[in-house]
ZADO-1210 file (C-alpha; in nm, 4 decimals, padded with zeros to 6 digits):
<atoms>
<atom x="20.5649" y="01.7536" z="10.9787" code="MET" pos="1"/>
<atom x="20.6736" y="01.3964" z="10.9646" code="LYS" pos="2"/>
<atom x="20.5674" y="01.1631" z="11.2413" code="ILE" pos="3"/>
<atom x="20.8306" y="00.9170" z="11.3563" code="ASP" pos="4"/>
<atom x="20.7529" y="00.5684" z="11.4877" code="SER" pos="5"/>
<atom x="20.7430" y="00.7242" z="11.8325" code="ASN" pos="6"/>
<atom x="20.4226" y="00.9352" z="11.8418" code="PRO" pos="7"/>
<atom x="20.5774" y="01.1803" z="12.0889" code="ASN" pos="8"/>
<atom x="20.8528" y="01.2889" z="11.8500" code="ILE" pos="9"/>
<atom x="20.7708" y="01.5297" z="11.5668" code="MET" pos="10"/>
<atom x="21.0354" y="01.6021" z="11.3042" code="LYS" pos="11"/>
<atom x="21.0249" y="01.8605" z="11.0264" code="PRO" pos="12"/>
<atom x="21.0075" y="01.6900" z="10.6886" code="GLU" pos="13"/>
<atom x="21.3259" y="01.7411" z="10.4951" code="GLU" pos="14"/>
<atom x="21.2861" y="01.7852" z="10.1189" code="PRO" pos="15"/>
<atom x="21.4645" y="01.5302" z="09.9033" code="SER" pos="16"/>
<atom x="21.7872" y="01.6208" z="09.7263" code="ARG" pos="17"/>
<atom x="21.6107" y="01.6233" z="09.3898" code="GLU" pos="18"/>
<atom x="21.3769" y="01.8955" z="09.5091" code="GLU" pos="19"/>
<atom x="21.6635" y="02.1102" z="09.6358" code="LYS" pos="20"/>
<atom x="21.8872" y="02.1036" z="09.3257" code="HIS" pos="21"/>
<atom x="21.7081" y="01.9774" z="09.0126" code="PRO" pos="22"/>
<atom x="21.9507" y="02.1601" z="08.7825" code="GLU" pos="23"/>
<atom x="22.2490" y="01.9829" z="08.9401" code="VAL" pos="24"/>
<atom x="22.0708" y="01.6481" z="08.9013" code="ARG" pos="25"/>
<atom x="22.0079" y="01.7262" z="08.5328" code="LYS" pos="26"/>
<atom x="22.3745" y="01.8134" z="08.4706" code="VAL" pos="27"/>
<atom x="22.4880" y="01.4975" z="08.6497" code="ALA" pos="28"/>
<atom x="22.2618" y="01.2825" z="08.4311" code="LYS" pos="29"/>
<atom x="22.3844" y="01.4594" z="08.1168" code="GLN" pos="30"/>
<atom x="22.7443" y="01.3906" z="08.2145" code="PHE" pos="31"/>
<atom x="22.6652" y="01.0247" z="08.2790" code="GLU" pos="32"/>
<atom x="22.4925" y="01.0036" z="07.9392" code="ALA" pos="33"/>
<atom x="22.7997" y="01.1564" z="07.7748" code="LEU" pos="34"/>
<atom x="23.0275" y="00.9080" z="07.9489" code="PHE" pos="35"/>
<atom x="22.8067" y="00.6116" z="07.8538" code="VAL" pos="36"/>
<atom x="22.7906" y="00.7365" z="07.4937" code="ASN" pos="37"/>
<atom x="23.1708" y="00.7444" z="07.4764" code="GLN" pos="38"/>
<atom x="23.1825" y="00.3937" z="07.6196" code="MET" pos="39"/>
<atom x="22.9238" y="00.2605" z="07.3710" code="VAL" pos="40"/>
<atom x="23.1064" y="00.4280" z="07.0809" code="SER" pos="41"/>
<atom x="23.4348" y="00.2683" z="07.1863" code="ALA" pos="42"/>
<atom x="23.2640" y="-00.0697" z="07.2166" code="MET" pos="43"/>
<atom x="23.1069" y="-00.0328" z="06.8720" code="ARG" pos="44"/>
<atom x="23.4504" y="00.0265" z="06.7177" code="LYS" pos="45"/>
<atom x="23.5555" y="-00.3211" z="06.8307" code="THR" pos="46"/>
<atom x="23.2800" y="-00.4910" z="06.6269" code="VAL" pos="47"/>
<atom x="23.4127" y="-00.6481" z="06.3074" code="VAL" pos="48"/>
<atom x="23.2450" y="-00.4911" z="06.0068" code="LYS" pos="49"/>
<atom x="23.1758" y="-00.6886" z="05.6984" code="GLY" pos="50"/>
<atom x="22.9004" y="-00.8354" z="05.4942" code="GLY" pos="51"/>
<atom x="22.7423" y="-00.8110" z="05.1553" code="LEU" pos="52"/>
<atom x="22.6596" y="-00.4402" z="05.1664" code="VAL" pos="53"/>
<atom x="22.9205" y="-00.1873" z="05.2758" code="PRO" pos="54"/>
<atom x="22.8263" y="00.0523" z="05.5557" code="GLU" pos="55"/>
<atom x="22.7004" y="00.3879" z="05.4272" code="SER" pos="56"/>
<atom x="22.7517" y="00.7314" z="05.5793" code="ASN" pos="57"/>
<atom x="22.3797" y="00.7509" z="05.6589" code="ALA" pos="58"/>
<atom x="22.4015" y="00.4238" z="05.8498" code="GLU" pos="59"/>
<atom x="22.6932" y="00.5561" z="06.0569" code="ARG" pos="60"/>
<atom x="22.5008" y="00.8756" z="06.1381" code="VAL" pos="61"/>
<atom x="22.1903" y="00.6777" z="06.2334" code="TYR" pos="62"/>
<atom x="22.3968" y="00.4414" z="06.4502" code="GLN" pos="63"/>
<atom x="22.5572" y="00.7372" z="06.6266" code="SER" pos="64"/>
<atom x="22.2160" y="00.8931" z="06.6958" code="MET" pos="65"/>
<atom x="22.0818" y="00.5606" z="06.8197" code="LEU" pos="66"/>
<atom x="22.3806" y="00.5160" z="07.0505" code="ASP" pos="67"/>
<atom x="22.3184" y="00.8650" z="07.1872" code="SER" pos="68"/>
<atom x="21.9554" y="00.7797" z="07.2657" code="GLN" pos="69"/>
<atom x="22.0562" y="00.4510" z="07.4259" code="TYR" pos="70"/>
<atom x="22.3067" y="00.6386" z="07.6416" code="SER" pos="71"/>
<atom x="22.0455" y="00.8903" z="07.7577" code="GLU" pos="72"/>
<atom x="21.8030" y="00.6113" z="07.8494" code="ARG" pos="73"/>
<atom x="22.0746" y="00.4253" z="08.0401" code="MET" pos="74"/>
<atom x="22.1578" y="00.7415" z="08.2335" code="ALA" pos="75"/>
<atom x="21.7871" y="00.7948" z="08.3119" code="ASP" pos="76"/>
<atom x="21.7658" y="00.4559" z="08.4821" code="THR" pos="77"/>
<atom x="22.0432" y="00.5565" z="08.7265" code="GLU" pos="78"/>
<atom x="22.1547" y="00.1929" z="08.7398" code="GLN" pos="79"/>
<atom x="22.5229" y="00.2750" z="08.6935" code="LEU" pos="80"/>
<atom x="22.5233" y="00.5159" z="08.9870" code="GLY" pos="81"/>
<atom x="22.7606" y="00.7558" z="08.8151" code="LEU" pos="82"/>
<atom x="22.5111" y="01.0432" z="08.8077" code="SER" pos="83"/>
<atom x="22.4499" y="01.0069" z="09.1827" code="GLN" pos="84"/>
<atom x="22.8241" y="01.0209" z="09.2543" code="MET" pos="85"/>
<atom x="22.8615" y="01.3268" z="09.0297" code="ILE" pos="86"/>
<atom x="22.5597" y="01.4899" z="09.1942" code="TYR" pos="87"/>
<atom x="22.6989" y="01.4326" z="09.5435" code="ASP" pos="88"/>
<atom x="23.0419" y="01.5579" z="09.4399" code="HIS" pos="89"/>
<atom x="22.9015" y="01.8766" z="09.2855" code="LEU" pos="90"/>
<atom x="22.6994" y="01.9490" z="09.5978" code="LEU" pos="91"/>
<atom x="23.0057" y="01.8968" z="09.8204" code="ARG" pos="92"/>
<atom x="23.2112" y="02.1296" z="09.5994" code="GLN" pos="93"/>
<atom x="22.9452" y="02.4018" z="09.6040" code="SER" pos="94"/>
<atom x="22.9221" y="02.4212" z="09.9856" code="ARG" pos="95"/>
<atom x="23.0773" y="02.7315" z="10.1392" code="PRO" pos="96"/>
<atom x="23.3919" y="02.6560" z="10.3341" code="ARG" pos="97"/>
</atoms>
């Protein structure tokens, strides 16, 4: 039970949304990470390449993997708010009508 500011009122404690649907939260974060990864990849394409040593295939693969990790970390912070919007939308869509 959760006690409100008024000691005469007792309310049942409602579990948080994360406790109710952790799998939906996980999918929402994965989608946000995918979206951020696409955004970072598009941004990287705008950078002018050049220098003394040409870019190798290994460097491109490493950069892609690094961008993917950056995207996952950005999604974990939930600062963009996209995963929360996706989570809410998925829960609304899954309600019986």
